[in-house]
GUMI-455354 format. One line per 10 residues: number of its first residue (from 1); for each residue x, y, z of C-alpha. Coordinates in steps of 0.1 Angstrom, whole numbers. Layout:
// residues N
NUM) X,Y,Z; ...;
//
This chain:
// residues 726
1) -165,122,382; -173,159,382; -136,167,387; -127,146,356; -155,162,336; -144,197,346; -108,189,337; -118,176,303; -139,207,295; -110,229,306;
11) -86,210,284; -110,213,254; -112,251,259; -75,254,260; -72,235,227; -98,258,211; -81,289,224; -48,276,209; -65,270,176; -80,305,176;
21) -45,319,178; -39,310,142; -53,327,111; -81,308,95; -74,285,65; -85,298,31; -122,294,26; -134,271,-2; -162,287,-21; -194,267,-26;
31) -205,262,-62; -231,234,-61; -232,209,-89; -261,185,-89; -259,150,-104; -287,125,-107; -278,88,-103; -308,66,-110; -334,79,-84; -309,98,-63;
41) -299,135,-67; -265,144,-52; -252,179,-46; -215,186,-47; -204,221,-35; -167,215,-44; -167,200,-78; -146,229,-90; -116,215,-69; -114,186,-94;
51) -101,209,-121; -64,208,-115; -58,228,-146; -75,258,-130; -54,284,-114; -81,290,-87; -79,253,-77; -41,251,-76; -38,284,-57; -64,273,-31;
61) -46,239,-26; -12,257,-23; -27,282,2; -41,253,22; -7,236,22; 10,268,34; -16,273,61; -11,237,73; 26,242,74; 22,274,95;
71) 2,255,121; 24,223,122; 56,243,124; 44,258,157; 38,224,174; 65,218,199; 76,181,198; 73,178,160; 110,185,155; 119,161,183;
81) 98,133,167; 113,140,133; 148,138,148; 138,106,165; 130,90,132; 164,100,119; 181,87,150; 162,54,149; 169,50,112; 206,56,120;
91) 206,26,143; 200,4,113; 233,-2,95; 214,-5,62; 180,-15,48; 182,-42,21; 151,-50,-1; 140,-63,-35; 165,-92,-37; 167,-112,-69;
101) 192,-136,-84; 201,-140,-120; 229,-164,-132; 245,-165,-98; 244,-127,-93; 224,-112,-65; 208,-79,-72; 192,-57,-44; 184,-23,-33; 203,-10,-3;
111) 198,22,17; 223,35,43; 212,57,72; 229,87,55; 209,81,23; 173,92,16; 168,67,-12; 182,33,-21; 210,24,-45; 211,-7,-66;
121) 239,-32,-58; 250,-66,-70; 273,-95,-59; 287,-124,-78; 275,-151,-54; 260,-145,-20; 294,-141,-4; 308,-120,-32; 321,-85,-31; 293,-59,-30;
131) 294,-36,-61; 274,-3,-64; 256,-6,-97; 233,25,-99; 229,57,-77; 196,75,-87; 207,107,-69; 236,114,-92; 226,143,-114; 193,147,-96;
141) 198,185,-92; 179,187,-60; 149,166,-70; 138,136,-51; 147,108,-75; 144,71,-68; 144,36,-85; 108,27,-89; 116,-8,-102; 145,-28,-115;
151) 148,-61,-134; 180,-79,-143; 183,-101,-175; 185,-138,-171; 223,-138,-177; 227,-111,-151; 246,-89,-175; 219,-62,-181; 194,-44,-159; 163,-24,-168;
161) 158,4,-143; 127,25,-138; 137,60,-125; 110,83,-111; 110,118,-98; 91,135,-69; 73,103,-60; 52,103,-92; 57,67,-101; 59,78,-137;
171) 92,62,-144; 117,63,-172; 132,30,-182; 170,30,-188; 190,-1,-197; 223,-6,-179; 252,-29,-189; 261,-44,-155; 298,-52,-163; 306,-20,-181;
181) 284,4,-161; 272,21,-193; 237,28,-205; 221,19,-238; 212,50,-257; 174,46,-256; 149,55,-228; 113,46,-225; 87,65,-206; 63,69,-189;
191) 61,35,-173; 45,27,-140; 42,-10,-132; 76,-23,-140; 91,-49,-164; 70,-78,-175; 100,-100,-182; 133,-104,-201; 138,-129,-229; 160,-158,-222;
201) 188,-145,-243; 186,-110,-229; 178,-94,-263; 148,-75,-249; 120,-73,-224; 83,-66,-222; 68,-35,-205; 36,-15,-202; 35,21,-213; 12,48,-199;
211) -4,74,-222; 9,104,-203; 34,113,-176; 8,137,-162; -7,118,-132; -37,142,-134; -45,131,-170; -78,112,-170; -67,92,-200; -33,83,-187;
221) -43,47,-179; -70,39,-205; -63,17,-234; -27,12,-227; -5,-15,-243; 22,-40,-234; 52,-38,-257; 83,-58,-265; 115,-38,-267; 147,-50,-283;
231) 177,-35,-266; 195,-10,-288; 165,-1,-310; 142,29,-311; 113,23,-287; 90,39,-313; 94,7,-333; 85,-16,-304; 61,-44,-311; 27,-44,-294;
241) 24,-77,-274; -10,-72,-259; -37,-45,-261; -74,-41,-264; -70,-24,-298; -48,-51,-314; -67,-81,-299; -103,-70,-296; -116,-106,-296; -100,-110,-261;
251) -126,-87,-246; -102,-65,-227; -117,-33,-212; -102,2,-216; -92,3,-179; -73,-30,-181; -35,-25,-178; -19,-53,-199; 13,-71,-190; 32,-99,-207;
261) 56,-123,-189; 74,-156,-195; 73,-190,-179; 105,-201,-162; 115,-223,-191; 107,-196,-216; 84,-220,-235; 53,-198,-228; 43,-162,-226; 14,-150,-205;
271) -8,-120,-210; -25,-105,-180; -50,-76,-183; -43,-61,-149; -69,-46,-126; -73,-45,-89; -95,-75,-90; -79,-105,-73; -94,-131,-96; -71,-132,-126;
281) -77,-131,-163; -48,-148,-181; -41,-156,-218; -12,-177,-230; 7,-185,-262; 40,-200,-273; 69,-177,-265; 81,-181,-300; 52,-158,-311; 63,-128,-291;
291) 81,-112,-320; 55,-124,-346; 31,-100,-363; 2,-117,-345; 2,-136,-312; -24,-164,-311; -35,-158,-275; -56,-185,-258; -76,-182,-226; -62,-198,-195;
301) -81,-181,-167; -112,-160,-163; -125,-144,-131; -151,-171,-130; -122,-196,-122; -117,-177,-89; -79,-180,-92; -58,-153,-75; -22,-165,-82; -4,-191,-104;
311) 29,-208,-107; 41,-226,-138; 63,-258,-135; 71,-271,-170; 38,-276,-187; 19,-278,-153; 3,-248,-138; -5,-245,-101; -34,-223,-91; -43,-206,-59;
321) -81,-206,-59; -110,-198,-35; -136,-216,-56; -156,-237,-31; -127,-230,-7; -129,-196,12; -96,-203,29; -81,-212,-5; -67,-244,-21; -40,-251,-46;
331) -50,-268,-79; -30,-281,-108; -38,-284,-145; -17,-286,-178; -9,-259,-202; -9,-285,-230; -46,-290,-225; -58,-267,-197; -90,-276,-179; -93,-254,-148;
341) -129,-265,-141; -116,-301,-135; -81,-292,-121; -66,-316,-96; -66,-305,-59; -30,-308,-47; -33,-288,-15; -67,-288,2; -82,-260,22; -71,-262,58;
351) -78,-244,90; -56,-215,81; -58,-194,49; -33,-201,20; -23,-167,10; 8,-169,-13; 25,-193,-36; 60,-194,-52; 84,-220,-67; 118,-235,-68;
361) 130,-263,-91; 115,-292,-72; 91,-275,-48; 60,-254,-47; 64,-230,-17; 33,-216,-1; 24,-197,31; -6,-199,53; -20,-174,78; -40,-177,110;
371) -51,-141,105; -20,-126,121; 10,-149,118; 22,-169,88; 37,-203,83; 58,-217,54; 50,-250,37; 66,-268,8; 49,-292,-17; 72,-316,-35;
381) 63,-320,-72; 77,-355,-73; 58,-370,-43; 28,-347,-40; 35,-344,-3; 33,-312,17; 54,-304,48; 56,-274,71; 89,-256,74; 101,-248,110;
391) 108,-211,114; 130,-193,139; 103,-168,149; 67,-158,142; 52,-128,125; 47,-118,89; 66,-143,67; 74,-140,30; 89,-170,13; 104,-169,-23;
401) 123,-192,-46; 151,-174,-65; 145,-193,-97; 134,-226,-112; 169,-239,-118; 177,-245,-82; 160,-252,-49; 172,-224,-27; 152,-194,-18; 147,-166,8;
411) 125,-162,38; 118,-127,52; 103,-123,87; 91,-92,105; 69,-87,136; 54,-59,157; 84,-58,181; 114,-72,162; 130,-58,131; 129,-75,97;
421) 154,-104,92; 164,-122,59; 170,-159,59; 184,-184,33; 159,-212,27; 168,-247,16; 136,-267,9; 154,-300,6; 166,-299,42; 139,-275,53;
431) 167,-253,68; 161,-216,74; 193,-198,84; 203,-161,85; 213,-148,51; 246,-130,45; 223,-102,32; 207,-99,66; 214,-66,83; 215,-71,121;
441) 198,-42,139; 196,-35,177; 171,-11,191; 171,-3,228; 140,-9,249; 123,-35,227; 121,-59,256; 96,-35,272; 72,-37,243; 40,-57,248;
451) 17,-71,221; -19,-78,230; -37,-98,203; -74,-95,212; -108,-95,195; -134,-67,194; -171,-74,189; -186,-57,158; -222,-45,158; -233,-77,140;
461) -215,-99,166; -184,-108,145; -151,-110,163; -126,-86,148; -89,-92,154; -71,-62,170; -34,-60,175; -23,-36,203; 14,-27,208; 27,-5,237;
471) 55,0,262; 45,-16,294; 66,8,314; 50,39,300; 13,29,296; -8,27,328; -39,11,314; -61,37,330; -74,54,298; -49,83,299;
481) -26,71,271; -28,86,236; -36,59,210; -32,56,173; -57,32,157; -51,23,121; -69,1,96; -73,-6,59; -98,-32,48; -96,-34,10;
491) -85,-56,-19; -83,-86,4; -49,-73,17; -39,-86,51; -22,-62,76; 3,-85,93; 28,-78,120; 53,-53,108; 82,-36,126; 82,2,120;
501) 104,29,134; 75,53,127; 55,33,152; 84,30,176; 88,68,177; 52,70,191; 55,40,214; 86,54,230; 64,84,239; 38,63,257;
511) 15,61,228; -5,29,222; -4,18,186; -33,-5,175; -41,-21,142; -77,-32,134; -79,-62,111; -112,-52,96; -134,-70,71; -124,-61,35;
521) -89,-73,43; -77,-109,37; -68,-119,73; -94,-147,74; -97,-156,37; -121,-149,9; -153,-146,30; -136,-121,53; -126,-100,22; -160,-101,6;
531) -177,-92,39; -162,-57,34; -167,-53,-3; -190,-31,-23; -225,-36,-8; -210,-51,24; -184,-23,28; -200,-7,59; -186,-37,79; -152,-21,72;
541) -157,11,92; -181,-5,116; -154,-30,125; -130,-1,130; -154,17,152; -158,-15,173; -121,-17,177; -120,19,189; -147,12,214; -128,-19,227;
551) -97,3,233; -117,28,253; -138,2,272; -106,-16,282; -88,15,293; -60,15,268; -71,51,259; -101,74,259; -121,89,230; -104,123,236;
561) -70,107,235; -75,84,205; -68,93,168; -77,71,139; -58,68,106; -67,54,72; -45,55,41; -55,52,4; -84,28,3; -83,31,41;
571) -96,66,34; -130,50,31; -126,35,65; -115,67,83; -138,91,65; -168,70,73; -157,62,108; -154,99,118; -186,109,100; -205,79,116;
581) -189,83,151; -173,117,154; -175,115,192; -152,84,193; -120,101,181; -101,132,193; -84,135,159; -80,117,126; -56,113,97; -70,109,62;
591) -38,100,44; -40,101,6; -76,90,12; -103,77,-11; -128,101,6; -152,109,-22; -160,74,-35; -188,84,-58; -163,105,-78; -134,80,-79;
601) -142,70,-114; -136,105,-126; -100,103,-116; -72,87,-137; -69,56,-115; -106,53,-109; -118,31,-137; -93,3,-129; -106,3,-93; -142,-3,-102;
611) -139,-41,-97; -131,-34,-60; -155,-6,-51; -181,-6,-79; -193,18,-106; -218,46,-106; -232,31,-138; -248,3,-119; -277,11,-95; -268,-13,-68;
621) -231,-4,-69; -238,33,-69; -257,30,-37; -228,11,-22; -204,38,-34; -226,65,-19; -227,47,15; -189,45,15; -184,82,5; -172,101,35;
631) -174,135,17; -212,130,10; -218,121,47; -205,153,62; -233,171,80; -234,208,86; -228,217,123; -217,182,134; -189,182,159; -161,165,140;
641) -127,157,155; -96,175,145; -86,162,111; -54,163,89; -60,154,53; -29,146,34; -24,146,-4; 5,140,-27; 4,164,-56; 21,138,-78;
651) -1,109,-67; -11,86,-96; -34,64,-74; -55,88,-53; -57,121,-70; -50,151,-48; -85,166,-51; -99,136,-31; -83,148,2; -88,185,-9;
661) -126,182,-13; -129,163,20; -109,190,38; -129,218,22; -162,202,33; -151,195,68; -137,231,73; -170,246,62; -192,222,81; -176,212,114;
671) -192,227,145; -166,215,169; -142,244,164; -114,219,160; -89,224,132; -90,207,98; -58,209,78; -49,200,42; -13,190,40; -1,187,4;
681) 33,172,-4; 46,185,-37; 77,162,-35; 56,131,-30; 31,109,-48; 10,82,-32; 41,75,-11; 78,79,-16; 109,60,-9; 126,92,1;
691) 131,90,38; 135,127,43; 101,133,28; 85,103,46; 99,112,80; 87,148,77; 53,137,64; 46,113,93; 61,136,120; 37,163,108;
701) 6,140,108; 14,124,142; 24,157,159; -8,174,148; -29,145,163; -8,143,195; -13,180,200; -50,177,195; -53,146,217; -34,163,246;
711) 0,147,246; 22,168,269; 52,169,246; 31,184,218; 21,220,224; 16,251,204; 45,275,205; 41,312,208; 32,321,243; -1,329,260;
721) -32,309,252; -16,297,220; 10,278,241; -16,260,262; -23,223,258; -50,200,270;
//
């Protein structure tokens, strides 16, 4: 025991001496601003970092980014990990995604190992010749350019493409003639969320327009509109289809982002004021009114109906609802005379959670989840009977119908230890067979991977699912392995089994990769989601902490060897986990994190997120926001783990000052002597499709944490004490 303690202390001293070899990061000055929320006074020393128009702010962020790069560039093993990602990616002949079918033509995005971003292709028929339709890198002039979204017209002869630069997600819509390969003269920008839908005759489409292409503009997402664009006309003349200004009687809020789409038979149009809230608000009207001066919108759904998804079949609408059914049920009502309150139950709540619905001509397709793995079911409209569809493997399963004119569809399956596969799906025969669009991939050593699906016990006694993946030949189960623990826990999103070469690069180095299925996610239905929501949000990071304790107690790793990671809304989870239990982690990654929850509303994407996290304008919700605010829980002199905070300068979802403020406060407060870095990606937003950027980003984050948690392959270059590792 004494020998192990001495070794641990010696290792810690070597890390600290290595850190001392670097110049210190630029200091963030303190300029306290005090706000009073109801009966609470809050001080914020780094409010000045929120002003991204200030030269002082942008210079400080750039200096932090340069400092982080100078540290990471000296970590041996980083380049090898980065090269491994390139090598593993090259083992995949291609990656195919976003498959759709219009009038017999299959459209999809395809990325080859030699390409950083995907190109758009099409085939006439599933066995047809593959044709390259659009390459976003042509004329990019060195910028990172990608297709943010694409939507083909119903006849398959036109495509609306959203093209974005530097990961910003502020896309420009261009309209491509599929057969001629030529573009219509007009462009539309800035757009973010894609195309609402094409008209049946292909004359035009609906879209939402942001107010500004500047992702730092606080008014960018407020009071936006959905428009109808007729191909070949000036976008300035586009008709407003849905907005709070044009239709004030609908009660839309400034933060609602409106979309307009069509029913499969083009008889109806639907208006959806989009927020992050799962329970939908939906209006509907005859499709013939789309080009009228006024659309006579009627209410179909309100949040009180507790409906999270809908499928239209003729005049019938099928609703996925958690009303009186926390594991969800499927209801049906009519668009001719909708009565959601008395809708017919067509699929009752079962033991597993119903989490997705889709359609073919004669079947409603839905998936259920046991919390980790999914199953596919089909409901026949004609008979009202449901049947489970046999699948070739387990894991995360996504089932889709291509359209409402036929019965075939697609099933996509992925898991922790086997790459993604695409299958053709025939509901009539319940046959699931490999698709001609499937890309067969073979990685070596996958047979040595082990998956332990276990349960950790939270502080309130709740059992928390925990997925643990590792190489049984490399991990000794004696607490000496490095371990990455990730979690999310927001929006009711389930983190299902997913094959990832980013994880594989770690696992091949003897790292245990664990995923905590914490409350706030949707793994166990509505109740699980709302047990980590607003006032119950502490369950999210307490569950994460319980999972970390399980990994240590059961000798998968040790506290010194474990690093936690939270991304985006998972920034709440990781920032509060390390401020609540800094002793439990050797290092942490706050990746584009919501780390300053009290100030989220002051960011461009903040107001639309208040249904999920709350608003400072409400006393109860303010207290919940304060509790989930990692920045406000940093204590002077506390011994925090090593932390790398990551921001995308072009991020439209989590503005870059969120990780910047968290890094500034940790650097000035931590008493552990361990490094805190702010890595800022200027060629990235919230994420990016660009593999070159993605691989670099994750190699940097993981290398930093593996260095700080003592992995022997990750040391500091430079000789002397600076080269020593724990």
